[in-house]
C-alpha positions, 0 to 999 in steps of 0.5 A: 193681268189687268193690275199688272198692266196698270202698274207697269204703265204707271211705273213707266209713266213716272219714269218718263216724268222723272227722265224729263225732269232730269233733262231740265238741268242738261238742256236748260229748257225748263218749261218744255221739259216741265210740261212734258213731265207734267203730261207724263205724270198726269198719265200716271195719275190717270192709270192710278185712278183707273187702278183704284176704280177697278171692279172686283177681279172676278169680273171678265176682262174684255178684249177691248179693255186688254187692248186699251191697257196694252196700248197704254203700256206701250205708250208709257214705254215709248214715253220713257224710251223717248226721253232717254233717247233725247238725253243722248241727243243732248249729251252728244250736242253738248260734247260737239259744242264743247269740241267746237269751243275748244277748236275755236280757242285753238284757232284764235290762239293760232291767229294771235300768234301768226298775226303777232309774228307778221306784225313783228316781221313788218316792224323788222322790215321797216327797221331794216329799210331804215338801217339800209337808208342810213348805211347808204346815206353815210 
């Protein structure tokens, strides 16, 4: 049982480290995710060292050791789940930013069209006034 708990928490911690590294490309914040990834990797190293330094399996597995191993497993699972949830947050943020960029482009295009039309109408009004002045003068 102890070996399985150690292997499971080791696997989850490595998964969290890999997930944190994948977030570097998505977010561009390499230092933050690199430090988190290193922390998760160190947790995996700690579990590996503990796994290899276990006494013979015939020895009794105390409640304290079981509780500690279950807490480490839960912690590693939370690390992994948290990094996956952060990926979803950043993907949503990227989609929102992209939608806002498109909306801004549309608004700028609309502004150019309407301002251009208003300027042309002003020119035509001046032209019309000049023609009216010529017609009344003649």
